[in-house]
C-alpha positions in Angstrom: 78.1 70.8 82.9 80.8 73.4 83.0 79.8 76.9 84.3 80.8 79.5 81.8 83.3 82.2 82.8 81.6 85.4 84.0 83.3 88.5 82.6 82.7 92.1 83.7 84.3 95.5 83.8 84.5 98.0 86.6 86.5 101.2 87.2 88.1 99.9 90.4 88.7 96.3 91.5 89.8 95.8 95.1 91.5 92.7 96.4 90.6 92.6 100.1 87.4 93.2 102.0 88.8 94.1 105.4 88.4 97.6 106.8 90.8 99.2 104.3 89.2 97.7 101.2 85.7 98.3 102.4 86.4 101.9 103.4 87.9 102.5 100.0 84.8 101.2 98.2 82.6 103.3 100.5 84.5 106.4 99.7 84.5 105.7 96.0 80.7 105.1 96.0 80.2 108.5 97.7 81.6 110.2 94.6 79.9 107.9 92.1 82.7 105.5 91.3 81.8 101.8 91.0 84.0 99.1 92.5 84.1 95.5 93.6 85.7 93.9 96.6 86.8 90.3 97.0 88.2 88.4 99.9 89.3 84.8 100.4 88.0 84.9 104.0 84.3 84.6 104.9 82.6 87.5 106.6 82.1 85.4 109.7 85.8 84.6 109.8 86.8 88.3 109.6 84.2 89.2 112.3 85.5 86.6 114.7 89.2 87.5 114.3 89.7 89.5 117.4 92.0 92.4 117.0 92.5 95.5 119.2 91.4 98.9 117.9 92.6 102.3 119.0 91.2 104.8 116.5 92.6 108.3 115.9 90.0 111.1 115.7 90.5 111.1 111.9 89.5 107.5 111.6 86.5 108.1 113.8 85.5 110.9 111.5 85.7 108.6 108.5 83.3 106.2 110.1 80.9 109.0 111.0 80.9 110.2 107.4 78.2 107.9 106.1 79.3 104.6 107.6 77.9 104.4 111.1 77.8 106.4 114.3 78.0 103.3 116.5 81.6 104.2 117.5 80.1 107.1 119.5 77.7 104.7 121.3 79.7 101.6 121.7 83.3 103.0 121.6 85.1 104.5 124.5 86.7 107.9 124.2 90.2 108.0 125.8 91.5 111.5 126.6 94.9 110.1 127.6 97.1 107.1 128.5 99.1 106.1 131.6 102.9 105.5 131.2 104.2 103.4 134.1 107.9 103.2 134.9 110.4 103.7 137.7 107.8 102.8 140.4 105.0 105.2 139.4 102.5 106.1 136.8 102.5 109.2 134.6 99.3 110.3 132.8 99.6 111.8 129.3 96.6 114.1 128.9 95.8 114.2 125.2 93.0 116.8 125.5 95.1 119.3 127.5 98.1 118.8 125.3 96.7 118.8 121.7 92.9 119.0 122.1 92.4 115.5 120.7 91.4 112.1 121.9 91.6 108.4 120.8 88.7 105.9 120.8 88.9 102.3 121.9 86.8 100.5 119.3 87.8 97.0 118.2 88.8 96.5 114.6 86.1 93.8 114.3 83.5 96.5 115.0 85.0 98.7 112.4 84.7 95.9 109.9 81.1 95.1 110.9 80.1 98.7 110.5 81.7 98.9 107.0 80.4 95.6 105.8 76.9 96.5 106.9 77.2 99.9 105.2 78.3 98.3 101.9 75.4 95.9 102.1 73.0 98.8 102.9 74.3 100.8 100.0 74.3 98.0 97.5 78.1 97.5 97.2 79.5 94.5 95.4 81.4 92.6 98.0 82.3 88.9 97.6 83.6 86.9 100.5 84.9 83.3 100.6 86.3 83.5 97.1 89.1 81.2 95.8 91.6 81.0 93.0 92.4 84.7 93.2 95.0 86.1 90.7 95.8 89.5 89.2 97.3 90.2 85.8 98.1 92.9 83.2 98.9 95.5 85.9 100.7 97.8 83.5 97.6 97.9 81.2 94.0 97.3 82.0 94.3 95.1 85.2 92.5 91.8 85.4 91.3 90.2 88.7 90.3 86.6 88.5 88.5 84.6 91.2 86.0 81.8 91.8 83.0 82.9 94.0 81.4 81.0 96.9 79.0 79.3 94.4 81.8 78.0 92.3 81.4 80.4 89.5 84.6 81.7 87.9 84.9 85.4 87.3 87.2 87.6 85.3 86.9 91.3 86.1 88.8 93.9 84.1 89.3 97.3 85.7 90.8 100.7 85.0 92.6 100.4 88.4 93.3 97.5 90.8 93.9 98.0 94.5 95.7 95.6 96.7 94.2 95.9 100.2 94.8 92.2 100.9 96.9 92.4 104.1 100.4 91.5 105.1 100.4 88.3 102.9 99.3 90.3 99.9 99.3 88.5 96.5 99.1 92.0 95.0 102.4 93.0 96.6 104.0 89.8 95.4 102.9 90.6 91.9 105.2 93.6 91.7 108.5 92.5 90.0 111.5 92.6 92.4 113.3 95.1 90.2 110.4 97.5 90.5 110.1 97.6 94.3 112.2 98.5 97.3 111.4 96.9 100.7 112.5 98.1 104.1 112.4 95.8 107.1 113.1 95.9 110.8 112.8 92.8 112.9 112.2 93.0 116.7 113.7 90.5 119.1 110.5 90.1 121.1 106.8 89.5 120.7 103.6 90.1 122.6 101.7 87.5 124.6 98.2 88.6 124.2 95.1 87.5 126.2 91.4 88.1 126.4 90.2 87.7 130.0 86.9 87.6 131.7 87.4 90.5 134.2 86.3 94.1 134.8 88.5 96.9 133.6 91.7 97.5 135.5 91.9 101.1 134.4 89.7 103.6 132.6 92.5 104.3 130.1 95.3 102.2 128.6 98.4 101.5 130.7 101.8 101.2 129.0 104.1 99.8 131.7 107.8 99.3 131.5 109.6 97.3 134.2 112.9 95.4 134.5 110.9 92.2 133.7 109.6 93.7 130.4 106.7 95.6 128.9 103.0 95.2 129.5 99.9 96.9 127.9 96.7 96.9 129.9 93.8 97.6 127.5 90.0 97.1 127.7 87.4 95.5 125.5 84.0 95.6 127.3 82.8 95.9 130.9 83.4 92.2 131.3 86.1 91.2 128.8 89.6 92.8 128.8 92.6 92.6 126.4 96.1 92.6 127.8 99.6 91.9 126.5 103.1 91.3 127.9 106.5 91.2 126.3 107.7 87.6 125.5 110.0 85.6 123.4 108.8 85.2 119.7 109.2 81.5 120.2 107.0 81.3 123.3 104.4 78.5 123.3 100.9 79.5 124.6 100.5 76.0 126.0 103.3 76.6 128.4 101.4 79.5 130.1 98.7 78.6 132.7 96.3 81.3 133.9 98.4 81.7 137.1 101.6 82.2 135.1 100.0 84.7 132.8 98.7 86.8 135.7 102.1 86.6 137.4 103.9 87.9 134.3 101.4 90.7 133.9 101.4 91.6 137.6 105.2 91.9 138.0 105.3 94.3 135.0 102.5 96.7 136.1 102.0 96.5 139.9 105.5 97.8 140.8 104.5 101.0 138.9 101.5 101.5 141.2 98.7 99.8 139.2 96.5 97.0 140.4 95.2 94.3 138.0 91.7 92.9 138.1 92.0 89.3 137.1 89.7 86.5 135.9 89.7 83.4 133.6 91.8 83.7 130.5 89.5 82.9 127.5 92.0 83.4 124.6 95.8 83.6 124.3 98.1 84.1 121.4 101.7 85.1 120.6 102.1 88.1 118.3 105.5 88.6 116.7 105.9 91.9 115.0 108.1 93.9 112.7 108.3 97.1 110.8 108.0 96.9 107.0 107.5 99.3 104.1 107.3 98.7 100.3 107.8 101.5 97.9 106.5 102.7 95.6 102.9 102.0 96.5 102.0 102.0 92.8 103.0 99.6 90.1 101.4 100.5 86.7 97.7 100.7 87.4 97.8 98.7 90.6 98.0 100.5 94.0 98.7 99.1 97.4 97.1 100.2 100.7 97.3 99.2 104.3 99.2 96.1 105.4 99.8 95.2 101.8 102.2 98.1 101.7 103.4 98.5 105.3 103.2 97.1 108.8 104.1 98.6 112.1 104.6 97.1 115.6 101.4 97.5 117.6 102.9 99.6 120.4 101.9 102.9 118.8 98.4 101.8 117.7 99.0 102.8 114.1 98.2 99.8 111.9 94.5 100.3 111.3 94.7 104.0 111.3 97.4 104.0 108.7 95.3 101.7 106.5 92.3 104.1 106.7 94.5 107.1 106.0 95.9 105.4 103.0 92.5 104.8 101.4 91.3 108.3 102.2 94.2 109.6 100.1 93.8 106.9 97.5 90.1 107.6 97.0 90.9 111.3 96.4 93.5 110.5 93.9 91.5 107.8 92.1 88.6 110.3 91.7 91.0 112.8 90.0 92.5 110.0 87.8 89.1 108.6 86.8 87.0 111.8 86.5 89.7 114.3 85.7 91.8 112.0 83.5 94.8 113.1 85.4 97.1 110.1 85.7 99.7 112.0 87.7 97.4 111.6 90.7 98.5 108.0 91.0 102.1 109.1 91.6 100.9 111.6 94.2 99.3 108.8 96.1 102.6 107.2 97.0 104.1 110.5 98.0 101.2 111.6 100.1 100.7 108.2 101.8 104.3 107.6 102.6 104.6 111.0 104.3 102.3 109.6 107.1 103.7 106.1 106.9 107.2 107.1 107.8 106.1 109.3 110.6 104.1 106.4 112.0 107.1 104.0 111.5 109.2 106.4 113.5 106.7 106.8 116.3 106.0 103.1 116.5 109.7 102.2 116.6 110.3 104.9 119.2 107.5 103.8 121.5 108.6 100.1 121.1 112.3 100.9 121.8 111.5 103.1 124.8 109.2 100.7 126.6 110.6 97.2 125.9 113.5 95.6 127.6 116.2 93.7 125.9 117.7 90.3 126.9 121.3 91.6 126.6 120.7 95.1 128.0 123.3 96.5 130.3 122.7 98.5 133.4 123.6 101.6 131.3 121.0 100.6 128.7 118.3 100.3 131.4 119.2 103.6 133.1 119.3 105.4 129.7 115.8 104.0 128.9 114.4 105.2 132.2 116.1 108.6 131.6 114.3 108.8 128.2 110.9 108.1 129.8 111.6 110.7 132.5 112.5 113.2 129.8 109.3 112.5 127.8 107.0 112.7 130.8 108.8 115.6 132.5 108.8 117.9 129.4 105.7 119.5 127.9 107.5 119.1 124.5 107.9 115.4 125.1 104.3 114.9 126.3 103.0 117.0 123.4 104.9 115.0 120.8 103.6 111.7 122.2 100.0 113.0 122.4 100.1 114.4 118.8 101.6 111.3 117.3 99.2 108.9 119.3 96.0 110.8 118.4 97.1 111.2 114.7 98.4 113.8 112.3 96.2 115.6 109.7 96.2 113.9 106.3 98.3 116.0 103.8 96.2 118.0 101.4 95.9 117.1 97.8 97.6 120.3 96.8 100.4 120.1 99.4 
């Protein structure tokens, strides 16, 4: 017997139930706007996809506003970072420079907090869906999918939001003539590991050496996350534990840091690029997070940009839906991109300043060291790094 098609209508349909999509539905629910989230991944799959998480204070504040206060209990506040180069370390003190901090709180925990909050508040979130498609984006958008029980659904909405990541089907639904895409490819990747070891440092270490870049981060008291610069074509199977620790050590120990080592329990190669699609609106569909833009991870901006997007988007959707002011949808792109391009610059700058290049000349290397010395030796340079790393205020609606 064929199961009949289930039809429904909702003000906002959201493709994607990661942190960006769930935060948007949470913010909309707080102002009385109904929504539905769908995701092709299972909740378990998203929870078990380990990704780093450095949260700006603004992102922490969004979690504390009705989602969960667990970030204050299980997260780690970082009041600065260490920059290593030229044989020594240089601490950038965020609190002294700009009165702000960042929080080490993995993206998986952000997701868990949001998923729990949507379940607690009765949100309509569907994981493990299939056959997803979107249609009629210039009119009353339609979102079609088959749920985990095999029931086909057709949801018509006033507005549809694509928060479905870097492989976004929503982004692909925008006709080529109606979009502009900006790319920058980087000639290197990160070799990332999780290791069973105690923390090597109370704060993150960004270390530049003639052998390449390394980032020493933390996860828990017993599990640490670390990265080193590698070729994008690197094969994880070619790297034994001994080789991994050798690569990390020769990048950080010459700058005065000592690594605490242990068994490597996970390893992966992470190519990265810069990407922006504009506008972030097509008809009555809007894009948010990685569906609209990606940044290299050096500046820790990806998750924070996604959360900033949906904060702005929730404000403008409220105006469009409750105030019947459709110009709010155009303001979304303008407001969101103001922050996106600042973050693109900061991420590109951090990446270019800290990574070495295969064909770099002696001049290139000396110039790079000179730039690092200028940043760390100048209050203006340190202040810019601290302000950009901890996050800019979100532009006001009336700006």
